[in-house]
N, C-alpha and C positions, 0 to 999 in steps of 0.2 A: 185107154184111160177110164178111171174110175174116179168120181168127186163126190160128196153129200151137197146137196143144197144147205145152205147156212144161213142163220139170221145174221144180217149186217145193219143194224141200226133199224130204220124202218124198211128196209130193202131185204133181198135175197141175193147171196153171191154164191160162187162155186172157186175153190182153190184149184189151181193151176200149175203145176210145178215150173220153176224157172227154166228148165231145159226144153219143156216143151214150148213155152212160149216163145222162146229164143229162136226156137227152128222155123219158127213162122214169121220172125223180125218184130216180134213184141217186147218190151221189157216194162219193167213197172214204171209206173206214171204215164205210159203212153195212152193217148187217146184211142178208143175202139169203137166201131159200130158192129151192131148184131142185126140180124134180121131172121125171120123165120121163113124157112124154104122148106116146102115139103113136111110139115111138121117137125123140122130139125132147125134147132138153134144154130146159125152160122156166124162166127165174130171175126171180123177183120181189122187190122189197123187201120185207123182212121185217115183218109186221103185228105180231109180238110186242112188247110195251113194252118199252123199252132200260132195262136194270138200271144205276141210278146207281152211279156210281164215288166213293167218298169218298176224301178224303185224311187224313193221319194227323192235322191239325191240326182238322178236321171232327169225327173219331173221339174225339178228346181232347175237345173241346169240349161232347160229348154224354155223357159217361162221368161217373157219380156215385161219386165216389172214397170219399166218405163211406159209401154202401151198401156198395161192395165192402170197406172195413174192418170194417163190421158182419157180414158174410159168415162164419159158423162154419166151413163148409167150407172156404173159402180161407184162415181163420184156422190150421186143422189142418193145412191142406197146406204153408202156409208155415213154420209150426213144426217139422214134421217133420225127424228127422235123416237124412244121407244114409245110402243103403242100400249103396252102391258106391262109384265112384270119382267120384262126380258133382263138379263144380267150380261154385260160385256167386260 
């Protein structure tokens, strides 16, 4: 296969067709790891566990607001007077 190194922002990348990526189990959006072995670039699908991405509704659903209300440090911070030109 042949591909040309291209500027992508401040980096350089290569275009690899989907069929070739699929043949090694990589799809668009997957994380990959690369190494240099004997002067060759070796790209593999990352074995690291993906980090779960949360949305705001999931985060709010798992928030204990009553516990936050009882937090002394948070209460003190919320009741402190502005020290400068803060706008609340």
